[in-house]
N, C-alpha and C positions, 0 to 999 in steps of 0.2 A: 685488671683487679684482683689486688692481693687478698688472699686468703689464709687465715690459719687452719691448717686443718688438725682436726682432732685425733687423737692417739688412737692405732688399731691395737687392741687386745688380741695377744696370739697366748696360745695357752701356757700355763703356767706349769711349772714342775721340774721333777729331773730331768735335764739334758732338754728340756724345752727353751723356749724364748721367753724371755721376761714380758711382762706388760708394760709398755714405755712407748714415750712418742719416737716418729720417727726422728732422728738425728739430723739435724740441719733446717728443720722445719722454719718457717719466718715467723718471729716473734713479734708482737706489737709494737717493740722499740727497734725492730730490725731496722738499718739503714736501706736506702732502695734497691739496690743491686742485688741486694742478697735472695730475693724474691725468685723460686724457679721460673725457667722457661718457659715456653710454648709446648715444645717437644716432649711426647712421651719419651720415658727411658728403658731401654732392654738392658740386661747383664748376662755375660755369659763369663766362663770360666777354662782358658785354655793353657796351655804348655808348650814352651818354645825350648830345646836343648840345644844349648851352645858345647860343642865337641870339640873336645882337643886342647881343653884350656889347663893352664898352668895350675897345679893345686898344692898351692902355698902352702896350705897347713900340714902337708906331708912332705915339705922341702928339706934337705939335709945335705949336709957335704957329701957324703955316700950316693945321695939321689936328687941332683940338682934340678932336676927339671921334670918331675912326675907329673902325668897328665890325667886328664878326669872329663867328665860331661858334664856341664852346670845345668841342672834341670830348673827351669824358672815358670814358676804357677804365677797366671797374669790372669788377674779379673779386669774384663771389659766393657765400659758402660757404653751408650749409642743410642742415638734416637731411632724410635723403633714405630713399629705400627702393631700394635695389640689386638690381637685378634676378638671375636666377641665372647666376651665372657672373663677375658683377659685382663687381671690387675696389675697396677703397679706396686707389686708386693714381692718380697725374699724375705730370705731367713738367711742371714750370714751367720760362717761357724769361725769363729777365732778361739785362741788359746791364751789363758792366764799363764802368768809365770815369766822366767826371763832368761828363757835355754833349758834343754833336758838336764835330766839328772839332780835336777835341786829338790831334797827332801822338804826342805824347809819352804819351797816356794815352786811347788809340782807346777808343771803343766797340765792346765784343767781344759776341757774345752766350755766355751760359752755362746750364747747366741744371741742376736739383735736383729730389730728390725731394718730393713731397706726398703726403699718405694722406688722399684726398678722390679720390672717383668723378667723372669727368668729365661733364657733363651727366646726371648721375643723376637718377632721377625725384624730387619734393620728396614729402615727408610729407603727409598729407592730414588735415583734421579739427582741425588744430590751429594758432592763430595766434603767432608768435613775436618778440620785442622785436627790436628792429633795432640794431645796432651799424653806424656809419660809422667808417671808419678813413683817416686822413690822416696820409700819410708825411713823411720829413723833405724838405731842398733842399740836393742832388738826391736824389732817393730813386724810390721805386716802388711800386704798388700790392703788389707778392707781397714787399716787405720785412720784415714780421711775418707771415708764413704759419704759424709755429709758434702763434701767438697765434688767428690767425684761424680755423684748422682748430678747435684746441683748444674756443673757443667756439663752434661750430658745432655740435659733440658734446656741449654742454651745451644744447642749443636757443636758439638765436641765431640771426638770418639776419643773416648780416656782410658788409658791402660796401664794399670796400676801393677807394680813387679811384687813378687816373694822373692827378695835376694836370697840365693842360699848361703846359710851359715851365718844368717844376719837376722833371721826373723826368732819370735819369741819361741816357737816352736823347735828350732836347731841352731840356735846360737852357739858359736863356737869361736875359734879364734880372730882376735881384731885384724890382724894382719889381710885377711881376707877381706873383709869388709873394704880396709882401704886400696886393696890394689884394683877391685874387681868391680867396684861402682861404676866407674866410666866405661868400662869395657859393658859390664851387663845393660846400661844405657843407649851405648850405639849398638849393640846385639840388636835390644828390641826396636829400638829407631829402624835396623835395617829388615828386619823379619816383618814387623807389621807393614811397611812397605811393599816387601814380597807380597805378603799376603794381599793390600789392597789392588794388587794389578789386575785387571779383567780376566776372566779365566784361571785365577788361581785354585778357587776350588773351595775357597776359604770365604765365611759369610761376611767378611769386610771385604770383599772384592768389590771395587767401584765405590766404597764408601769413605774412604780416608786419605786426603790430602797430605801426604807424609812429608810434602817438599814443605810444607807450612807446620811445624811443631814446637810445641813449648815443653821443658823440662820443669816438674814441680816437685821439690825435693824437701825433707825435712831432717832436721840434724846431718847424720851421717849421709842422708839423701841428698840435702844441700851440700854438702861437700863434694859428693859425687857430680850434680848437677854441674858446680862451677867448676871442677876439673874436667868436665866434657865440654865446657865452651871456651876453655882457655885458660884458667887459673892453673898451670903447671905447679906442683909440688916443688919444694926448693929442695938443697942438699940436706938441709936439717931432718928432714923427714925421711930421707931413705933409711935410718937407724928403726924406724918403727917396723919395716919389712924385711925379714932375713934376706941374704944374697943378694942384695941391690936390685931386686926385682921390681922394686916401685917406682927404678928410672924410666920403665914405659909409661909412665904419668908425669914425667920432671919437665917441669921448664926449661928450655934449651935441647931438648933430645930432638933431632929432626925426625924420627918416627912419631914421636907425640905431636909435634906441632905441624905435622901433613895431616894428623887427623882431626882438624877441626872441621865439624860437619856444618855447613851455610843453609840446611833445612830445619836448623835450630834458631828459632827468630826470638824465643823471650824465656825467660827464666825466673821462676817463683822460687825463692829461698825461704825456708821457714825454719830461724834459727839455726845456720849451717855452721857445724863444726869445723874448728880447725887452726883460726886465727890465733885463739889463745894457746895453742901447743906450737905456735911457729910453723905449721907446716907450708906456709907459702911467705915468702920474700916478698916484698915492694915488685920487684921484676915480673914474678909469675901472676900477681893478681892485677898486674897492668894487661897481662894478657887477652883478659877479657872485654870482648866488646859488643856483648850480647845485652839487651835491655833486660834489667833485673829488677824486680820489688823483693827488697826482704822484709819480713815481718818476724818482729820478737819480742820479748819483753826485756825491759833495762834490768830486772834483776836475775838475767837468765845467768846458773850457777853451773850450766854442764857447757855451753858452747862461748860463755864469757859475753858480754857487752861492751862496755869501754875497751876492752882488751881483745874482743873477739868480734861480733858481727858487724858493729860499728867502724873498726879497723878496716874489715872487708869492704862494706858500703864507702869508704872515704877511698879505698887504693886501688878499687877497679877504675882508675880515673879515666881509661878510653872507652866506659860503658854509659850512655844514660842508665840513670839506675834513681831507685825510690825506696823507701827504709820510713816503714810504720811498727810504732813503738808502744807497746802496752807496760803504760806505768806501774809499776808494780808486778808485772807478770814475769813469770820465770821461763822455764825451758820449753812448758808445755804449751806452744801456741799454735799449733797443727792440729793434733788429734782430734778424734771425737770426742764427746766428753764419756768420764766411765761408767760403764755397764754397772746395774745392780748386783751383777756378781764379782765386780771390783771391790765391793765393800768387805768383804772378807778378809781382806787382808791389807794392812796397812801400804804395804810396798805395791802392790798391783793398785791400789785406788790411787796413788802419787803418780805411778807413771803416766796417768791420761788426765789427771785434774790439775787444776791451778787453784794455788792458797787463796789468791785474793779474786780475781777473775771468775765470773760464770764462765763455763765450758760452751753453753749454749750460745751468750752473748758473742764470745768468742768467734764460732763457727759463723755465725749471720756476719759481724763484719768482715772475716774472712773472705766468703762469699762475694760481699759487696767489692771490696779491692780487685781480688784476683779477674771479676767479670772485668771490671774496666779496664783492668792492665790486659787480659788477654784479649780481650775486644779489640783493643787500639791496635795490639802489635801482631795480631794474627787475623782479625777480619777487617782492618782499617775503620771500625764502627766510632763515631765522633763522639766520646766519651771523656776527652780529654780536662772535661771542666770540675770532673770528679776525682782529678790528681793535681789540679791546681787548687793546692789547698796553704790556710797558713800555717805555720810550725804548730802553734799550739791548739789543740781541737775547741771548736766554739760552734755557736748556732751557726757561724757562716759557711760550715763545711756541707758541700752539697751534697745531697741525697740523706743527710741525717735530720731528723726532726729535732726540734728545738729541746736542749737540757740533754740531747741523749748521746753527744761525742764525747763527753768526759772522759779524761783519764787517757788520751790518745795525743802521740806528738808525730807529728809528718815531715819528713825531709827529701829535699828533691835535688839533684848535683846533677848535670849534663858533662856528658864526655868533654874530656880538656882538647 
């Protein structure tokens, strides 16, 4: 039975969480698979340190190989067993702004509600597929909590990354984001796989099936996810990173080609950046063989549509792929709705909002399609009918109530 849960009011005041509904709650017009699953959800914050990495932002001719440790903060959502009296509620703290040291748009903490129990005990006896989530530039690991909590309730372990030098709190040179997204994704996959081994001492021991993994990425996170599964960057992209260091992610580089990870079974790419800047050539995009769901707006003015996401969709010719398009949508097809804290500055509000679409509506539609796609790819669930749709949305779209699929387009292309 589907239920709409009333908003929980948390104390309002300076530094306090705003009174608001939980992001991702099921609206009356939400498509069928947007509803939360049967599992209770826990959440924990972990840290993983990737040692001896190239510090590209300190690169120079005099210092061509500077090294440092990349400290990755991870938010982990998982099926949980709540103790007596424990509730699925937490308060997340994120920041406004677009990087440090900007007096016009300073980093300011804000809080919002989450429907997950902080540090709850995990369930036992079941191993769950792994979903790794990568934010935009700048963004944060909490940027898509409406989706991460929803997936955990449906039997996934979801790990969202704060990519160093790419969050709203620590935004720095773009070269770091271009170079490190793939490396961070693979490091987190390997780290979680190690934590999942029996006897590891981590709470994820015995809980995760890391051999059955999906990547979910938004904007630069989408770029990184595609780069991770075989979309090697082209020679023209090398100019974006000094010293030719982007070659480690380049199509045709034997080291790059050898790093393809068969544990990754699916990709969800929200508004992936890159094609409109000629980051890939046709040969690079043809390297993707992983089933991929693209989600974007046809008015995307950051990643581009006709010369951007649509080009990627058409040119990953060796992959089974789907494209959901929000007609009139711009770039913000992935994040949570803007918090009331965003209302005080237009740029902060615009970084989360959509000018035409209601963000809560987008969130429910995303939950629906991502649930179907990952259910098929990671759990072999018989959900294909939810993806076998006519190109123009109508009353024949499975899972949508009458008159409620307006403004959407759907494409599917099988591998050649």
